[in-house]
PDB file with SEQRES, HELIX, SHEET and CRYST1 records, atoms N, CA, C and O in Angstrom:
SEQRES   1 A   64  UNK UNK UNK UNK UNK UNK UNK UNK UNK UNK UNK UNK UNK          
SEQRES   2 A   64  UNK UNK UNK UNK UNK UNK UNK UNK UNK UNK UNK UNK UNK          
SEQRES   3 A   64  UNK UNK UNK UNK UNK UNK UNK UNK UNK UNK UNK UNK UNK          
SEQRES   4 A   64  UNK UNK UNK UNK UNK UNK UNK UNK UNK UNK UNK UNK UNK          
SEQRES   5 A   64  UNK UNK UNK UNK UNK UNK UNK UNK UNK UNK UNK UNK              
HELIX    1 AA1 UNK A    6  UNK A   19  1                                  14    
HELIX    2 AA2 UNK A   21  UNK A   42  1                                  22    
HELIX    3 AA3 UNK A   51  UNK A   60  1                                  10    
CRYST1    1.000    1.000    1.000  90.00  90.00  90.00 P 1           1          
ATOM      1  N   UNK A   1       5.625  -0.144  10.651  1.00  0.00           N  
ATOM      2  CA  UNK A   1       4.842  -1.132   9.947  1.00  0.00           C  
ATOM      3  C   UNK A   1       3.370  -0.907  10.206  1.00  0.00           C  
ATOM      4  O   UNK A   1       2.961  -0.454  11.275  1.00  0.00           O  
ATOM      5  N   UNK A   2       2.610  -1.228   9.226  1.00  0.00           N  
ATOM      6  CA  UNK A   2       1.170  -1.045   9.314  1.00  0.00           C  
ATOM      7  C   UNK A   2       0.527  -2.217  10.058  1.00  0.00           C  
ATOM      8  O   UNK A   2       0.807  -3.380   9.764  1.00  0.00           O  
ATOM      9  N   UNK A   3      -0.327  -1.900  11.014  1.00  0.00           N  
ATOM     10  CA  UNK A   3      -1.030  -2.948  11.743  1.00  0.00           C  
ATOM     11  C   UNK A   3      -2.210  -3.482  10.944  1.00  0.00           C  
ATOM     12  O   UNK A   3      -2.662  -4.605  11.167  1.00  0.00           O  
ATOM     13  N   UNK A   4      -2.699  -2.689  10.029  1.00  0.00           N  
ATOM     14  CA  UNK A   4      -3.836  -3.070   9.202  1.00  0.00           C  
ATOM     15  C   UNK A   4      -3.286  -3.607   7.891  1.00  0.00           C  
ATOM     16  O   UNK A   4      -3.071  -2.838   6.955  1.00  0.00           O  
ATOM     17  N   UNK A   5      -3.056  -4.902   7.805  1.00  0.00           N  
ATOM     18  CA  UNK A   5      -2.431  -5.552   6.665  1.00  0.00           C  
ATOM     19  C   UNK A   5      -2.662  -4.872   5.337  1.00  0.00           C  
ATOM     20  O   UNK A   5      -1.699  -4.486   4.674  1.00  0.00           O  
ATOM     21  N   UNK A   6      -3.871  -4.717   4.937  1.00  0.00           N  
ATOM     22  CA  UNK A   6      -4.177  -4.007   3.723  1.00  0.00           C  
ATOM     23  C   UNK A   6      -4.027  -4.841   2.467  1.00  0.00           C  
ATOM     24  O   UNK A   6      -3.683  -6.022   2.502  1.00  0.00           O  
ATOM     25  N   UNK A   7      -4.298  -4.181   1.368  1.00  0.00           N  
ATOM     26  CA  UNK A   7      -4.311  -4.846   0.069  1.00  0.00           C  
ATOM     27  C   UNK A   7      -2.922  -5.299  -0.363  1.00  0.00           C  
ATOM     28  O   UNK A   7      -2.772  -6.359  -0.970  1.00  0.00           O  
ATOM     29  N   UNK A   8      -1.918  -4.508  -0.053  1.00  0.00           N  
ATOM     30  CA  UNK A   8      -0.556  -4.843  -0.479  1.00  0.00           C  
ATOM     31  C   UNK A   8      -0.064  -6.098   0.242  1.00  0.00           C  
ATOM     32  O   UNK A   8       0.560  -6.967  -0.366  1.00  0.00           O  
ATOM     33  N   UNK A   9      -0.348  -6.183   1.527  1.00  0.00           N  
ATOM     34  CA  UNK A   9       0.064  -7.364   2.290  1.00  0.00           C  
ATOM     35  C   UNK A   9      -0.652  -8.612   1.784  1.00  0.00           C  
ATOM     36  O   UNK A   9      -0.042  -9.673   1.652  1.00  0.00           O  
ATOM     37  N   UNK A  10      -1.943  -8.482   1.503  1.00  0.00           N  
ATOM     38  CA  UNK A  10      -2.701  -9.616   0.962  1.00  0.00           C  
ATOM     39  C   UNK A  10      -2.134 -10.048  -0.385  1.00  0.00           C  
ATOM     40  O   UNK A  10      -2.011 -11.242  -0.658  1.00  0.00           O  
ATOM     41  N   UNK A  11      -1.790  -9.073  -1.225  1.00  0.00           N  
ATOM     42  CA  UNK A  11      -1.207  -9.354  -2.535  1.00  0.00           C  
ATOM     43  C   UNK A  11       0.097 -10.129  -2.371  1.00  0.00           C  
ATOM     44  O   UNK A  11       0.321 -11.138  -3.040  1.00  0.00           O  
ATOM     45  N   UNK A  12       0.962  -9.639  -1.464  1.00  0.00           N  
ATOM     46  CA  UNK A  12       2.248 -10.304  -1.226  1.00  0.00           C  
ATOM     47  C   UNK A  12       2.050 -11.734  -0.734  1.00  0.00           C  
ATOM     48  O   UNK A  12       2.680 -12.661  -1.243  1.00  0.00           O  
ATOM     49  N   UNK A  13       1.184 -11.911   0.244  1.00  0.00           N  
ATOM     50  CA  UNK A  13       0.987 -13.244   0.815  1.00  0.00           C  
ATOM     51  C   UNK A  13       0.417 -14.221  -0.208  1.00  0.00           C  
ATOM     52  O   UNK A  13       0.789 -15.394  -0.223  1.00  0.00           O  
ATOM     53  N   UNK A  14      -0.475 -13.744  -1.057  1.00  0.00           N  
ATOM     54  CA  UNK A  14      -1.042 -14.606  -2.097  1.00  0.00           C  
ATOM     55  C   UNK A  14       0.051 -15.054  -3.068  1.00  0.00           C  
ATOM     56  O   UNK A  14       0.112 -16.224  -3.447  1.00  0.00           O  
ATOM     57  N   UNK A  15       0.912 -14.114  -3.468  1.00  0.00           N  
ATOM     58  CA  UNK A  15       2.008 -14.463  -4.376  1.00  0.00           C  
ATOM     59  C   UNK A  15       3.048 -15.349  -3.701  1.00  0.00           C  
ATOM     60  O   UNK A  15       3.602 -16.252  -4.328  1.00  0.00           O  
ATOM     61  N   UNK A  16       3.311 -15.093  -2.431  1.00  0.00           N  
ATOM     62  CA  UNK A  16       4.318 -15.853  -1.693  1.00  0.00           C  
ATOM     63  C   UNK A  16       4.011 -17.343  -1.714  1.00  0.00           C  
ATOM     64  O   UNK A  16       4.912 -18.169  -1.859  1.00  0.00           O  
ATOM     65  N   UNK A  17       2.740 -17.677  -1.568  1.00  0.00           N  
ATOM     66  CA  UNK A  17       2.351 -19.087  -1.574  1.00  0.00           C  
ATOM     67  C   UNK A  17       2.579 -19.735  -2.933  1.00  0.00           C  
ATOM     68  O   UNK A  17       2.886 -20.925  -3.013  1.00  0.00           O  
ATOM     69  N   UNK A  18       2.431 -18.954  -4.003  1.00  0.00           N  
ATOM     70  CA  UNK A  18       2.557 -19.501  -5.357  1.00  0.00           C  
ATOM     71  C   UNK A  18       3.982 -19.424  -5.903  1.00  0.00           C  
ATOM     72  O   UNK A  18       4.464 -20.370  -6.525  1.00  0.00           O  
ATOM     73  N   UNK A  19       4.654 -18.293  -5.667  1.00  0.00           N  
ATOM     74  CA  UNK A  19       5.922 -18.016  -6.351  1.00  0.00           C  
ATOM     75  C   UNK A  19       7.155 -17.998  -5.455  1.00  0.00           C  
ATOM     76  O   UNK A  19       8.274 -18.100  -5.959  1.00  0.00           O  
ATOM     77  N   UNK A  20       6.982 -17.872  -4.147  1.00  0.00           N  
ATOM     78  CA  UNK A  20       8.132 -17.781  -3.263  1.00  0.00           C  
ATOM     79  C   UNK A  20       8.445 -16.337  -2.903  1.00  0.00           C  
ATOM     80  O   UNK A  20       7.821 -15.404  -3.409  1.00  0.00           O  
ATOM     81  N   UNK A  21       9.427 -16.171  -2.018  1.00  0.00           N  
ATOM     82  CA  UNK A  21       9.717 -14.864  -1.443  1.00  0.00           C  
ATOM     83  C   UNK A  21      10.285 -13.860  -2.442  1.00  0.00           C  
ATOM     84  O   UNK A  21       9.804 -12.729  -2.513  1.00  0.00           O  
ATOM     85  N   UNK A  22      11.294 -14.250  -3.211  1.00  0.00           N  
ATOM     86  CA  UNK A  22      11.978 -13.294  -4.082  1.00  0.00           C  
ATOM     87  C   UNK A  22      11.055 -12.705  -5.139  1.00  0.00           C  
ATOM     88  O   UNK A  22      11.020 -11.489  -5.323  1.00  0.00           O  
ATOM     89  N   UNK A  23      10.316 -13.549  -5.829  1.00  0.00           N  
ATOM     90  CA  UNK A  23       9.413 -13.057  -6.869  1.00  0.00           C  
ATOM     91  C   UNK A  23       8.274 -12.246  -6.261  1.00  0.00           C  
ATOM     92  O   UNK A  23       7.797 -11.289  -6.871  1.00  0.00           O  
ATOM     93  N   UNK A  24       7.843 -12.620  -5.082  1.00  0.00           N  
ATOM     94  CA  UNK A  24       6.767 -11.889  -4.419  1.00  0.00           C  
ATOM     95  C   UNK A  24       7.211 -10.490  -4.022  1.00  0.00           C  
ATOM     96  O   UNK A  24       6.450  -9.532  -4.153  1.00  0.00           O  
ATOM     97  N   UNK A  25       8.431 -10.371  -3.541  1.00  0.00           N  
ATOM     98  CA  UNK A  25       8.963  -9.061  -3.161  1.00  0.00           C  
ATOM     99  C   UNK A  25       9.061  -8.157  -4.380  1.00  0.00           C  
ATOM    100  O   UNK A  25       8.661  -6.995  -4.318  1.00  0.00           O  
ATOM    101  N   UNK A  26       9.582  -8.667  -5.480  1.00  0.00           N  
ATOM    102  CA  UNK A  26       9.719  -7.872  -6.704  1.00  0.00           C  
ATOM    103  C   UNK A  26       8.352  -7.450  -7.230  1.00  0.00           C  
ATOM    104  O   UNK A  26       8.157  -6.290  -7.592  1.00  0.00           O  
ATOM    105  N   UNK A  27       7.406  -8.385  -7.275  1.00  0.00           N  
ATOM    106  CA  UNK A  27       6.072  -8.078  -7.794  1.00  0.00           C  
ATOM    107  C   UNK A  27       5.358  -7.061  -6.909  1.00  0.00           C  
ATOM    108  O   UNK A  27       4.681  -6.165  -7.413  1.00  0.00           O  
ATOM    109  N   UNK A  28       5.506  -7.193  -5.603  1.00  0.00           N  
ATOM    110  CA  UNK A  28       4.870  -6.256  -4.682  1.00  0.00           C  
ATOM    111  C   UNK A  28       5.516  -4.880  -4.790  1.00  0.00           C  
ATOM    112  O   UNK A  28       4.821  -3.865  -4.741  1.00  0.00           O  
ATOM    113  N   UNK A  29       6.828  -4.836  -4.935  1.00  0.00           N  
ATOM    114  CA  UNK A  29       7.524  -3.561  -5.112  1.00  0.00           C  
ATOM    115  C   UNK A  29       7.067  -2.867  -6.382  1.00  0.00           C  
ATOM    116  O   UNK A  29       6.838  -1.658  -6.386  1.00  0.00           O  
ATOM    117  N   UNK A  30       6.934  -3.617  -7.442  1.00  0.00           N  
ATOM    118  CA  UNK A  30       6.477  -3.046  -8.705  1.00  0.00           C  
ATOM    119  C   UNK A  30       5.063  -2.489  -8.563  1.00  0.00           C  
ATOM    120  O   UNK A  30       4.767  -1.407  -9.069  1.00  0.00           O  
ATOM    121  N   UNK A  31       4.204  -3.212  -7.888  1.00  0.00           N  
ATOM    122  CA  UNK A  31       2.832  -2.761  -7.680  1.00  0.00           C  
ATOM    123  C   UNK A  31       2.815  -1.455  -6.880  1.00  0.00           C  
ATOM    124  O   UNK A  31       2.052  -0.540  -7.192  1.00  0.00           O  
ATOM    125  N   UNK A  32       3.659  -1.375  -5.851  1.00  0.00           N  
ATOM    126  CA  UNK A  32       3.721  -0.161  -5.042  1.00  0.00           C  
ATOM    127  C   UNK A  32       4.236   1.018  -5.859  1.00  0.00           C  
ATOM    128  O   UNK A  32       3.750   2.138  -5.701  1.00  0.00           O  
ATOM    129  N   UNK A  33       5.211   0.781  -6.729  1.00  0.00           N  
ATOM    130  CA  UNK A  33       5.740   1.844  -7.585  1.00  0.00           C  
ATOM    131  C   UNK A  33       4.673   2.325  -8.560  1.00  0.00           C  
ATOM    132  O   UNK A  33       4.554   3.524  -8.809  1.00  0.00           O  
ATOM    133  N   UNK A  34       3.897   1.396  -9.112  1.00  0.00           N  
ATOM    134  CA  UNK A  34       2.820   1.781 -10.025  1.00  0.00           C  
ATOM    135  C   UNK A  34       1.776   2.634  -9.309  1.00  0.00           C  
ATOM    136  O   UNK A  34       1.300   3.625  -9.863  1.00  0.00           O  
ATOM    137  N   UNK A  35       1.420   2.256  -8.088  1.00  0.00           N  
ATOM    138  CA  UNK A  35       0.454   3.032  -7.306  1.00  0.00           C  
ATOM    139  C   UNK A  35       1.012   4.419  -7.013  1.00  0.00           C  
ATOM    140  O   UNK A  35       0.294   5.411  -7.134  1.00  0.00           O  
ATOM    141  N   UNK A  36       2.283   4.500  -6.630  1.00  0.00           N  
ATOM    142  CA  UNK A  36       2.920   5.782  -6.355  1.00  0.00           C  
ATOM    143  C   UNK A  36       2.921   6.670  -7.594  1.00  0.00           C  
ATOM    144  O   UNK A  36       2.650   7.867  -7.499  1.00  0.00           O  
ATOM    145  N   UNK A  37       3.221   6.099  -8.743  1.00  0.00           N  
ATOM    146  CA  UNK A  37       3.230   6.861  -9.987  1.00  0.00           C  
ATOM    147  C   UNK A  37       1.849   7.447 -10.284  1.00  0.00           C  
ATOM    148  O   UNK A  37       1.733   8.613 -10.659  1.00  0.00           O  
ATOM    149  N   UNK A  38       0.813   6.642 -10.116  1.00  0.00           N  
ATOM    150  CA  UNK A  38      -0.548   7.125 -10.365  1.00  0.00           C  
ATOM    151  C   UNK A  38      -0.919   8.218  -9.364  1.00  0.00           C  
ATOM    152  O   UNK A  38      -1.586   9.189  -9.722  1.00  0.00           O  
ATOM    153  N   UNK A  39      -0.488   8.061  -8.110  1.00  0.00           N  
ATOM    154  CA  UNK A  39      -0.761   9.087  -7.103  1.00  0.00           C  
ATOM    155  C   UNK A  39      -0.110  10.410  -7.487  1.00  0.00           C  
ATOM    156  O   UNK A  39      -0.731  11.465  -7.357  1.00  0.00           O  
ATOM    157  N   UNK A  40       1.115  10.366  -7.953  1.00  0.00           N  
ATOM    158  CA  UNK A  40       1.824  11.583  -8.353  1.00  0.00           C  
ATOM    159  C   UNK A  40       1.170  12.195  -9.583  1.00  0.00           C  
ATOM    160  O   UNK A  40       0.974  13.408  -9.650  1.00  0.00           O  
ATOM    161  N   UNK A  41       0.836  11.359 -10.548  1.00  0.00           N  
ATOM    162  CA  UNK A  41       0.247  11.843 -11.794  1.00  0.00           C  
ATOM    163  C   UNK A  41      -1.126  12.472 -11.580  1.00  0.00           C  
ATOM    164  O   UNK A  41      -1.428  13.507 -12.172  1.00  0.00           O  
ATOM    165  N   UNK A  42      -1.961  11.857 -10.737  1.00  0.00           N  
ATOM    166  CA  UNK A  42      -3.326  12.348 -10.549  1.00  0.00           C  
ATOM    167  C   UNK A  42      -3.473  13.287  -9.364  1.00  0.00           C  
ATOM    168  O   UNK A  42      -4.444  14.039  -9.292  1.00  0.00           O  
ATOM    169  N   UNK A  43      -2.523  13.258  -8.432  1.00  0.00           N  
ATOM    170  CA  UNK A  43      -2.608  14.103  -7.249  1.00  0.00           C  
ATOM    171  C   UNK A  43      -3.596  13.597  -6.212  1.00  0.00           C  
ATOM    172  O   UNK A  43      -4.018  14.361  -5.343  1.00  0.00           O  
ATOM    173  N   UNK A  44      -3.973  12.322  -6.284  1.00  0.00           N  
ATOM    174  CA  UNK A  44      -4.934  11.750  -5.340  1.00  0.00           C  
ATOM    175  C   UNK A  44      -4.226  10.825  -4.360  1.00  0.00           C  
ATOM    176  O   UNK A  44      -3.169  10.270  -4.660  1.00  0.00           O  
ATOM    177  N   UNK A  45      -4.827  10.669  -3.185  1.00  0.00           N  
ATOM    178  CA  UNK A  45      -4.288   9.760  -2.180  1.00  0.00           C  
ATOM    179  C   UNK A  45      -4.694   8.330  -2.485  1.00  0.00           C  
ATOM    180  O   UNK A  45      -5.737   8.083  -3.091  1.00  0.00           O  
ATOM    181  N   UNK A  46      -3.864   7.397  -2.060  1.00  0.00           N  
ATOM    182  CA  UNK A  46      -4.173   5.976  -2.207  1.00  0.00           C  
ATOM    183  C   UNK A  46      -5.186   5.600  -1.141  1.00  0.00           C  
ATOM    184  O   UNK A  46      -4.963   5.852   0.043  1.00  0.00           O  
ATOM    185  N   UNK A  47      -6.281   5.009  -1.541  1.00  0.00           N  
ATOM    186  CA  UNK A  47      -7.371   4.688  -0.621  1.00  0.00           C  
ATOM    187  C   UNK A  47      -7.294   3.220  -0.223  1.00  0.00           C  
ATOM    188  O   UNK A  47      -8.013   2.385  -0.772  1.00  0.00           O  
ATOM    189  N   UNK A  48      -6.420   2.903   0.735  1.00  0.00           N  
ATOM    190  CA  UNK A  48      -6.253   1.509   1.140  1.00  0.00           C  
ATOM    191  C   UNK A  48      -6.738   1.232   2.554  1.00  0.00           C  
ATOM    192  O   UNK A  48      -6.753   0.083   2.995  1.00  0.00           O  
ATOM    193  N   UNK A  49      -7.134   2.281   3.266  1.00  0.00           N  
ATOM    194  CA  UNK A  49      -7.577   2.084   4.639  1.00  0.00           C  
ATOM    195  C   UNK A  49      -8.865   2.854   4.874  1.00  0.00           C  
ATOM    196  O   UNK A  49      -9.191   3.764   4.111  1.00  0.00           O  
ATOM    197  N   UNK A  50      -9.594   2.505   5.911  1.00  0.00           N  
ATOM    198  CA  UNK A  50     -10.830   3.228   6.217  1.00  0.00           C  
ATOM    199  C   UNK A  50     -10.562   4.714   6.424  1.00  0.00           C  
ATOM    200  O   UNK A  50      -9.490   5.103   6.888  1.00  0.00           O  
ATOM    201  N   UNK A  51     -11.539   5.535   6.079  1.00  0.00           N  
ATOM    202  CA  UNK A  51     -11.360   6.985   6.102  1.00  0.00           C  
ATOM    203  C   UNK A  51     -11.022   7.503   7.494  1.00  0.00           C  
ATOM    204  O   UNK A  51     -10.220   8.428   7.620  1.00  0.00           O  
ATOM    205  N   UNK A  52     -11.611   6.931   8.545  1.00  0.00           N  
ATOM    206  CA  UNK A  52     -11.331   7.424   9.897  1.00  0.00           C  
ATOM    207  C   UNK A  52      -9.868   7.195  10.291  1.00  0.00           C  
ATOM    208  O   UNK A  52      -9.276   8.039  10.965  1.00  0.00           O  
ATOM    209  N   UNK A  53      -9.286   6.083   9.888  1.00  0.00           N  
ATOM    210  CA  UNK A  53      -7.874   5.814  10.188  1.00  0.00           C  
ATOM    211  C   UNK A  53      -6.980   6.749   9.378  1.00  0.00           C  
ATOM    212  O   UNK A  53      -5.993   7.269   9.899  1.00  0.00           O  
ATOM    213  N   UNK A  54      -7.321   6.965   8.107  1.00  0.00           N  
ATOM    214  CA  UNK A  54      -6.553   7.877   7.264  1.00  0.00           C  
ATOM    215  C   UNK A  54      -6.560   9.284   7.845  1.00  0.00           C  
ATOM    216  O   UNK A  54      -5.508   9.917   7.935  1.00  0.00           O  
ATOM    217  N   UNK A  55      -7.723   9.781   8.239  1.00  0.00           N  
ATOM    218  CA  UNK A  55      -7.821  11.126   8.812  1.00  0.00           C  
ATOM    219  C   UNK A  55      -7.016  11.244  10.096  1.00  0.00           C  
ATOM    220  O   UNK A  55      -6.379  12.270  10.332  1.00  0.00           O  
ATOM    221  N   UNK A  56      -7.036  10.201  10.935  1.00  0.00           N  
ATOM    222  CA  UNK A  56      -6.270  10.227  12.178  1.00  0.00           C  
ATOM    223  C   UNK A  56      -4.772  10.316  11.890  1.00  0.00           C  
ATOM    224  O   UNK A  56      -4.052  11.068  12.547  1.00  0.00           O  
ATOM    225  N   UNK A  57      -4.310   9.551  10.912  1.00  0.00           N  
ATOM    226  CA  UNK A  57      -2.883   9.564  10.581  1.00  0.00           C  
ATOM    227  C   UNK A  57      -2.468  10.891   9.953  1.00  0.00           C  
ATOM    228  O   UNK A  57      -1.399  11.417  10.262  1.00  0.00           O  
ATOM    229  N   UNK A  58      -3.310  11.436   9.072  1.00  0.00           N  
ATOM    230  CA  UNK A  58      -2.990  12.725   8.464  1.00  0.00           C  
ATOM    231  C   UNK A  58      -2.917  13.817   9.522  1.00  0.00           C  
ATOM    232  O   UNK A  58      -2.040  14.678   9.464  1.00  0.00           O  
ATOM    233  N   UNK A  59      -3.833  13.790  10.490  1.00  0.00           N  
ATOM    234  CA  UNK A  59      -3.819  14.763  11.577  1.00  0.00           C  
ATOM    235  C   UNK A  59      -2.579  14.576  12.444  1.00  0.00           C  
ATOM    236  O   UNK A  59      -1.953  15.553  12.856  1.00  0.00           O  
ATOM    237  N   UNK A  60      -2.228  13.339  12.718  1.00  0.00           N  
ATOM    238  CA  UNK A  60      -1.064  13.031  13.552  1.00  0.00           C  
ATOM    239  C   UNK A  60       0.215  13.610  12.949  1.00  0.00           C  
ATOM    240  O   UNK A  60       1.080  14.087  13.683  1.00  0.00           O  
ATOM    241  N   UNK A  61       0.344  13.573  11.637  1.00  0.00           N  
ATOM    242  CA  UNK A  61       1.548  14.068  10.972  1.00  0.00           C  
ATOM    243  C   UNK A  61       1.422  15.518  10.514  1.00  0.00           C  
ATOM    244  O   UNK A  61       2.297  16.028   9.815  1.00  0.00           O  
ATOM    245  N   UNK A  62       0.329  16.185  10.910  1.00  0.00           N  
ATOM    246  CA  UNK A  62       0.149  17.595  10.592  1.00  0.00           C  
ATOM    247  C   UNK A  62      -0.137  17.862   9.131  1.00  0.00           C  
ATOM    248  O   UNK A  62       0.176  18.941   8.628  1.00  0.00           O  
ATOM    249  N   UNK A  63      -0.721  16.910   8.449  1.00  0.00           N  
ATOM    250  CA  UNK A  63      -1.018  17.073   7.028  1.00  0.00           C  
ATOM    251  C   UNK A  63      -2.481  17.422   6.788  1.00  0.00           C  
ATOM    252  O   UNK A  63      -2.923  17.554   5.647  1.00  0.00           O  
ATOM    253  N   UNK A  64      -3.223  17.569   7.884  1.00  0.00           N  
ATOM    254  CA  UNK A  64      -4.643  17.874   7.729  1.00  0.00           C  
ATOM    255  C   UNK A  64      -5.060  18.903   8.726  1.00  0.00           C  
ATOM    256  O   UNK A  64      -6.226  19.296   8.757  1.00  0.00           O  
TER     257      UNK A  64                                                      
END                                                                             
């Protein structure tokens, strides 16, 4: 799990207060799938965290 809540967590929590758990999970899943599709189509990384944290994680997993 990510310690840095991020945009997706904020999106889920905002919806949870209005719509409840089930609809929030579906809406958040759909949003994540849309982001993944755009990442695959464009070949770009999703920019949801500060660059220094992203670089550390990429290095940790041997992707950089």
